[in-house]
KEKETI-197069 format. One line per field, with one value per residue (C-alpha): residue number from 0; x, y, z; residue in three letters. Coordinates in steps of 0.2 Angstrom, whole numbers, plus 5000, padded with zeros to 4 digits. Layout:
<rs>
i: [NUM;...] .
X: [X;...] .
Y: [Y;...] .
Z: [Z;...] .
aa: [ALA;...] .
</rs>
This chain:
<rs>
i: [0;1;2;3;4;5;6;7;8;9;10;11;12;13;14;15;16;17;18;19;20;21;22;23;24;25;26;27;28;29;30;31;32;33;34;35;36;37;38;39;40;41;42;43;44;45;46;47;48;49;50;51;52;53;54;55;56;57;58;59;60;61;62;63;64;65;66;67;68;69;70;71;72;73;74;75;76;77;78;79;80;81;82;83;84;85;86;87;88;89;90;91;92;93;94;95;96;97;98;99;100;101;102;103;104;105;106;107;108;109;110;111;112;113;114;115;116;117;118;119;120;121;122;123;124;125;126;127;128;129;130;131;132;133;134;135;136;137;138;139;140;141;142;143;144;145;146;147;148;149;150;151;152;153;154;155;156;157;158;159;160;161;162;163;164;165;166;167;168;169;170;171;172;173;174;175;176;177;178;179;180;181;182;183;184;185;186;187;188;189;190;191;192;193;194;195;196;197;198;199;200;201;202;203;204;205;206;207;208;209;210;211;212;213;214;215;216;217;218;219;220;221;222;223;224;225;226;227;228;229;230;231;232;233;234;235;236;237;238;239;240;241;242;243;244;245;246;247;248;249;250;251;252;253;254;255;256;257;258;259;260;261;262;263;264;265;266;267;268;269;270;271;272;273;274;275;276;277;278;279;280;281;282;283;284;285;286;287;288;289;290;291;292;293;294;295;296;297;298;299;300;301;302;303;304;305;306;307;308;309;310;311;312;313;314;315;316;317;318;319;320;321;322;323;324;325;326;327;328;329;330;331;332;333;334;335;336;337;338;339;340;341;342;343;344;345;346;347;348;349;350;351;352;353;354;355;356;357;358;359;360;361;362;363;364;365;366;367;368;369;370;371;372;373;374;375;376;377;378;379;380;381;382;383;384;385;386;387;388;389;390;391;392;393;394;395;396;397;398;399;400;401;402;403;404;405;406;407;408;409;410;411;412;413;414;415;416;417;418;419;420;421;422;423;424;425;426;427;428;429;430;431;432;433;434;435;436;437;438;439;440;441;442;443;444;445;446;447;448;449;450;451;452;453;454;455;456;457;458;459;460;461;462;463;464;465;466;467;468;469;470;471;472;473;474;475;476;477] .
X: [4998;5006;5004;4996;5008;5023;5015;5025;5012;5018;5010;5014;5007;4989;4989;4998;5008;5025;5036;5039;5021;5014;5031;5023;5007;5016;5026;5007;5000;5014;5016;5004;5013;5008;5015;5014;5005;4999;4993;4983;4978;4966;4961;4946;4937;4921;4910;4894;4880;4865;4852;4836;4819;4826;4835;4849;4841;4859;4875;4886;4902;4911;4926;4932;4951;4954;4967;4965;4976;4978;4986;4988;4996;4993;4977;4969;4968;4963;4958;4951;4948;4946;4941;4951;4971;4975;4987;4980;4965;4976;4988;4968;4965;4979;4978;4961;4965;4981;4968;4961;4978;4988;5000;5011;5026;5035;5040;5045;5043;5058;5062;5052;5059;5049;5049;5048;5030;5025;5021;5012;4995;4986;4982;4977;4980;4961;4962;4943;4945;4952;4939;4925;4909;4901;4910;4905;4889;4889;4894;4881;4870;4878;4876;4857;4853;4859;4851;4834;4835;4842;4824;4806;4806;4816;4805;4816;4834;4847;4865;4877;4896;4906;4924;4934;4955;4961;4976;4987;5000;5002;5016;5021;5030;5043;5047;5039;5031;5023;5010;4998;4987;4973;4961;4945;4930;4914;4900;4887;4869;4854;4841;4822;4814;4795;4783;4764;4765;4784;4797;4815;4832;4849;4865;4882;4897;4916;4930;4943;4959;4958;4955;4943;4950;4944;4927;4935;4934;4927;4921;4912;4896;4886;4892;4890;4871;4869;4873;4864;4848;4853;4853;4835;4828;4836;4828;4810;4813;4821;4814;4815;4828;4826;4826;4838;4856;4865;4882;4883;4897;4902;4906;4922;4923;4908;4906;4921;4910;4905;4923;4924;4911;4912;4932;4939;4934;4936;4956;4957;4968;4955;4945;4955;4966;4948;4946;4928;4933;4932;4950;4957;4967;4968;4985;4994;4981;4970;4954;4949;4951;4970;4963;4960;4974;4966;4976;4973;4983;4982;4997;4984;4987;4973;4960;4948;4954;4972;4981;5002;5001;4989;4980;4996;5007;5016;5018;5004;5011;5002;4997;4994;4980;4977;4990;4981;4968;4979;4977;4994;4994;4979;4978;4986;4986;5001;4992;4986;5003;5010;5000;5001;5021;5017;5023;5013;5004;5001;4980;4978;4963;4950;4935;4940;4951;4936;4938;4954;4962;4957;4961;4953;4954;4958;4956;4954;4953;4956;4970;4968;4966;4971;4954;4948;4931;4921;4927;4921;4903;4903;4909;4889;4874;4863;4866;4866;4878;4878;4884;4880;4875;4864;4872;4871;4874;4888;4888;4907;4901;4906;4887;4881;4866;4869;4855;4860;4853;4858;4863;4857;4854;4867;4861;4868;4885;4876;4871;4851;4837;4841;4836;4833;4828;4842;4849;4865;4866;4882;4894;4914;4922;4912;4911;4930;4930;4920;4928;4933;4938;4945;4948;4961;4951;4954;4944;4939;4922;4915;4927;4913;4911;4913;4914;4907;4914;4910;4903;4917;4915;4931;4931;4938;4937;4936;4938;4939;4938;4925;4925;4915;4906;4902;4884;4877;4861;4851;4835;4823;4807;4805] .
Y: [5001;5017;5029;5047;5051;5051;5061;5078;5092;5107;5123;5137;5126;5120;5137;5151;5155;5153;5153;5173;5174;5163;5172;5192;5184;5179;5195;5205;5194;5198;5218;5223;5211;5192;5176;5166;5166;5152;5150;5135;5132;5119;5113;5098;5089;5081;5069;5058;5048;5043;5028;5026;5020;5012;5025;5036;5051;5062;5065;5079;5085;5102;5110;5121;5131;5146;5150;5153;5164;5162;5176;5172;5182;5173;5166;5177;5171;5183;5173;5175;5166;5169;5159;5175;5170;5186;5196;5210;5199;5188;5201;5208;5195;5194;5212;5208;5193;5203;5216;5204;5199;5213;5213;5229;5219;5216;5202;5193;5175;5165;5158;5146;5126;5113;5099;5079;5072;5062;5044;5033;5028;5032;5015;5019;5009;5015;5034;5039;5055;5046;5036;5037;5042;5026;5015;5023;5020;5002;5001;5009;4999;4983;4987;4995;4979;4965;4975;4974;4956;4949;4945;4949;4960;4973;4985;5000;5002;5019;5016;5030;5035;5048;5053;5068;5071;5085;5095;5106;5116;5122;5139;5147;5158;5147;5142;5126;5121;5107;5097;5083;5077;5066;5052;5048;5036;5028;5016;5014;5006;5006;4994;4993;4979;4977;4963;4967;4986;4985;4992;4989;4996;4992;5001;4996;5004;5004;5015;5023;5032;5020;5018;5009;4991;4992;4988;4970;4960;4958;4976;4974;4980;4968;4962;4981;4977;4962;4968;4983;4972;4956;4967;4973;4959;4951;4965;4960;4946;4955;4960;4977;4976;4973;4988;4990;4988;4974;4966;4974;4966;4976;4969;4972;4985;4993;4999;5009;5024;5025;5025;5040;5049;5045;5047;5053;5071;5073;5072;5082;5097;5113;5105;5103;5119;5127;5114;5110;5090;5081;5075;5093;5089;5072;5069;5054;5050;5032;5035;5018;5000;4993;4983;4999;5007;5019;5027;5039;5035;5046;5035;5019;5014;5016;5022;5033;5045;5045;5057;5059;5078;5087;5105;5114;5102;5092;5075;5067;5050;5038;5044;5035;5044;5030;5018;5003;5015;5031;5047;5049;5060;5073;5075;5092;5106;5120;5133;5120;5112;5129;5136;5120;5117;5100;5090;5091;5076;5081;5082;5101;5098;5109;5106;5115;5133;5142;5134;5135;5119;5111;5098;5081;5062;5053;5034;5029;5013;5002;4993;4973;4961;4946;4937;4924;4934;4920;4917;4934;4931;4915;4924;4933;4923;4936;4953;4962;4961;4978;4974;4991;5007;5022;5037;5045;5059;5066;5079;5091;5080;5064;5058;5050;5040;5029;5020;5003;4998;4978;4966;4948;4945;4933;4920;4906;4913;4912;4924;4919;4933;4946;4964;4981;4999;4996;5013;5013;5024;5030;5042;5039;5040;5025;5016;5016;5011;4995;4988;4972;4961;4965;4954;4950;4953;4972;4976;4994;5000;5004;5016;5029;5039;5057;5068;5084;5096;5115;5115;5106;5087;5079;5060;5049;5030;5022;5005;4990;4974;4964;4974;4966;4982;4975;4986;4998;5007;5000;5009;4998;4988;4982] .
Z: [5000;4997;5013;5009;5023;5013;4998;4997;4998;4987;4998;4983;4970;4984;4990;4980;4996;4997;5011;5013;5011;5028;5036;5031;5038;5055;5057;5054;5066;5080;5076;5091;5102;5107;5114;5099;5079;5069;5050;5045;5029;5022;5006;5008;4992;5000;4991;4994;4989;4997;4993;4999;4991;4979;4971;4971;4979;4983;4979;4982;4979;4988;4989;5002;5002;5017;5028;5049;5059;5076;5091;5108;5121;5139;5141;5127;5112;5092;5076;5061;5047;5027;5013;5002;4999;4991;5002;5006;5013;5023;5032;5034;5045;5054;5057;5065;5073;5081;5087;5102;5107;5107;5123;5116;5118;5101;5096;5079;5070;5068;5050;5045;5041;5031;5045;5039;5037;5056;5056;5044;5047;5030;5021;5001;4987;4978;4982;4984;4976;4960;4961;4947;4955;4947;4958;4974;4970;4966;4984;4991;4976;4984;5001;4998;4990;5002;5014;5009;5000;5018;5023;5020;5036;5030;5023;5022;5019;5017;5013;5009;5008;5009;5006;5006;5006;5018;5013;5028;5030;5047;5050;5064;5075;5080;5064;5060;5045;5044;5033;5029;5018;5025;5016;5023;5018;5026;5020;5030;5028;5039;5038;5045;5049;5052;5060;5067;5069;5077;5068;5074;5065;5062;5059;5052;5043;5039;5033;5041;5033;5019;5000;4994;4994;5010;5003;4995;5009;5026;5025;5008;5005;5004;5021;5028;5023;5028;5045;5046;5041;5054;5069;5065;5062;5075;5087;5082;5095;5108;5126;5135;5146;5165;5176;5192;5200;5191;5184;5168;5153;5139;5122;5115;5101;5102;5119;5118;5115;5134;5139;5125;5133;5151;5152;5137;5136;5155;5150;5136;5144;5142;5154;5167;5165;5168;5182;5174;5172;5190;5186;5188;5204;5201;5192;5198;5208;5208;5200;5195;5196;5194;5180;5171;5159;5147;5130;5114;5102;5085;5076;5073;5056;5043;5062;5056;5072;5065;5058;5054;5061;5072;5067;5074;5066;5082;5078;5085;5099;5109;5125;5143;5153;5165;5170;5183;5187;5190;5180;5172;5157;5148;5130;5125;5115;5111;5120;5135;5136;5137;5153;5161;5160;5150;5137;5120;5113;5099;5099;5094;5080;5073;5062;5047;5045;5053;5070;5079;5088;5103;5112;5106;5108;5092;5095;5115;5120;5138;5135;5135;5152;5156;5158;5144;5140;5142;5160;5162;5156;5166;5183;5181;5188;5182;5172;5157;5140;5132;5114;5103;5109;5100;5111;5128;5137;5150;5160;5168;5184;5176;5178;5162;5154;5139;5127;5124;5106;5109;5120;5129;5146;5156;5168;5176;5168;5150;5137;5134;5128;5117;5125;5119;5124;5140;5148;5159;5171;5183;5186;5179;5194;5201;5186;5184;5203;5198;5183;5193;5175;5159;5145;5132;5118;5115;5096;5091;5086;5071;5060;5056;5071;5073;5092;5095;5108;5107;5092;5081;5074;5070;5067;5080;5085;5103;5107;5123;5127;5137;5151;5168;5179;5193;5196;5188;5187;5169;5167;5157;5162;5181] .
aa: [MET;THR;PRO;ALA;ALA;THR;LYS;VAL;LEU;ASP;ILE;GLU;ALA;ARG;PHE;GLY;LEU;ASP;ALA;ALA;ALA;LEU;ARG;THR;ALA;LEU;GLU;ALA;ALA;LEU;ALA;SER;GLY;GLY;ASP;PHE;ALA;GLU;VAL;PHE;LEU;GLU;TYR;ARG;GLU;TYR;ARG;SER;ALA;PHE;MET;GLU;GLU;ASP;ILE;LEU;LYS;ASP;THR;SER;GLU;SER;PHE;SER;LEU;GLY;LEU;GLY;LEU;ARG;VAL;TRP;SER;GLY;GLU;THR;THR;GLY;TYR;GLY;PHE;THR;ASN;ASP;LEU;SER;GLN;ASP;LYS;ILE;LEU;ARG;THR;ALA;ARG;ALA;ALA;ALA;ALA;VAL;ALA;ALA;SER;GLY;ARG;THR;THR;SER;PRO;ALA;PRO;LEU;ARG;ALA;ARG;PRO;GLY;GLY;VAL;ASP;VAL;TYR;ARG;VAL;ARG;ARG;PRO;ALA;GLU;ALA;ALA;PRO;PHE;GLU;ASP;LYS;ILE;ALA;LEU;VAL;ARG;ALA;ALA;TYR;GLU;ALA;CYS;ARG;GLY;TYR;SER;PRO;LEU;ILE;ILE;LYS;ALA;LYS;ALA;ALA;ILE;GLN;ASP;GLN;ILE;GLN;TYR;VAL;ALA;VAL;ALA;ASN;SER;GLU;GLY;LEU;LEU;ALA;THR;ASP;VAL;ARG;PRO;LEU;VAL;ARG;LEU;THR;CYS;VAL;GLY;ILE;ALA;GLU;ARG;GLY;GLY;LEU;ARG;GLU;SER;GLY;TYR;TRP;GLY;ASP;GLY;GLY;ARG;VAL;GLY;LEU;GLU;ARG;PHE;GLU;GLY;PRO;ALA;SER;PRO;GLU;ALA;ILE;GLY;ARG;GLU;ALA;ALA;ARG;GLU;ALA;VAL;ASP;LEU;LEU;ASP;ALA;ARG;ASP;ALA;PRO;ALA;GLY;GLU;MET;PRO;VAL;VAL;LEU;ALA;PRO;GLY;HIS;ALA;GLY;VAL;LEU;ILE;HIS;GLU;ALA;VAL;GLY;HIS;LEU;LEU;GLU;ALA;ASP;PHE;ASN;ARG;LYS;LYS;THR;SER;VAL;PHE;TRP;ASN;LYS;MET;GLY;LYS;ARG;VAL;GLY;SER;PRO;SER;VAL;THR;ILE;TYR;ASP;ASP;PRO;THR;ILE;PRO;ALA;SER;ARG;GLY;SER;TYR;ALA;VAL;ASP;ASP;GLU;GLY;THR;ILE;PRO;ARG;LYS;THR;LEU;LEU;ILE;GLU;LYS;GLY;ILE;ILE;ARG;GLY;LEU;LEU;GLN;ASP;LYS;LEU;SER;ALA;GLY;LEU;MET;GLY;LEU;PRO;LEU;THR;GLY;HIS;GLY;ARG;ARG;GLN;ASP;TYR;THR;ASP;PHE;PRO;ILE;PRO;ARG;MET;ALA;ASN;THR;TYR;ILE;ASP;ARG;GLY;GLU;HIS;ASP;PRO;GLU;GLU;ILE;ILE;ARG;SER;VAL;LYS;ARG;GLY;LEU;TYR;ALA;GLU;ARG;PHE;THR;GLY;GLY;GLN;VAL;GLU;ASP;SER;GLY;THR;PHE;THR;PHE;SER;VAL;SER;SER;GLY;ARG;LEU;ILE;GLU;ASP;GLY;ARG;LEU;THR;ALA;PRO;ILE;LYS;GLN;ALA;THR;LEU;ILE;GLY;SER;ASN;LEU;ASP;ILE;LEU;ASN;LYS;ILE;GLU;MET;VAL;GLY;SER;ASP;LEU;ALA;PHE;GLY;LEU;PRO;THR;GLY;THR;CYS;SER;LYS;GLU;GLY;GLN;ASP;VAL;PRO;VAL;ASN;ASP;GLY;CYS;PRO;THR;LEU;LYS;ILE;SER;ALA;MET;ILE;VAL;GLY;GLY;ARG;SER] .
</rs>
């Protein structure tokens, strides 16, 4: 495979700006003083196709080009952006950002020096952006037809593909000049089943920092369509979940979203710097069971949340967040790392050039443990096995609720009746301390997810092995 990370991005050819123009913009940004200035350039191509009701209902193709310029002094940040890359407009944007963060201290940017690209995380043989649109439509149609043809109970299907290629360049007043070329694709399907007036839906998908070759093997469009249909049909026979406090076993992979939401956000540096996270004063302290070790790793090859450099030009690294129940690290961007006196981790991310970067997760997961998954299930007399989630809500205090779309009862150490419509209720500190068994079967969830924070959406992934939580409140029917 040819990694996209090895592509040399010619900044002048892509954006019409050379190093001298970038330095001039940085000089203008610091003309009123400031501790730091940064230029972020982005060009993005996006394409999608959507099928429903036996017809190709929508296709789209869009392109965006723009520049974001940030200046900060202390904790005060000025930010401006423009989609006009003329010299006059860029300098006006720089002066506008500078006015917000003016400190009166005259500073000058260092000479720009291109830095080699970061880790090789992209896996592309058939670039989606170069493939004929007909090839993508064929993938959508194959997933759709496989879903509709799975069972007479499937009354409706929806299938979609989205792909994009993002070219970024970052130049800052410390002399950094870094670039990245990021591919991203996903193919998804929803199936809706009906029997006796009861309707249920199923969802499946795949993708990542890959090309269209991803859909030639186990993640074929036919497999994606059938799996979406299977979940919908199976849920017709599922019973409502029981209510009450009971042991809960989280399935590997998909249950990682609970860790992402309930724990990951609260380990982002800005929340801790501002003391809005329950973890803000717990560095080096125990917050969970010795069985729990949590990482965030933007360097996992092909994963949806990965990147070669972050949106501040920092080469990312696998970051240890919790080690055997003890907090060891936070996800840092440049501003938070500087103010907190902590090293960069490469987690400064932004939705696009109109946004300034903030600390974000990439690929967050609980590390594998030593228990056999079947041993974990056998240890439960009566409880809930949570397989798939439809979302949740988490407060700054750490209290959360999560909706389980499908799972099974555990009775006498065996998986039995399928269940649906369960809600898991708890707090992160309580749950971290109640994880008493961690499986050896680490897996990641579907590479189709997006995380929202402060109005910005970025692609992410998450994962976990089989986990046993000794007791959780389950909302269902008593």
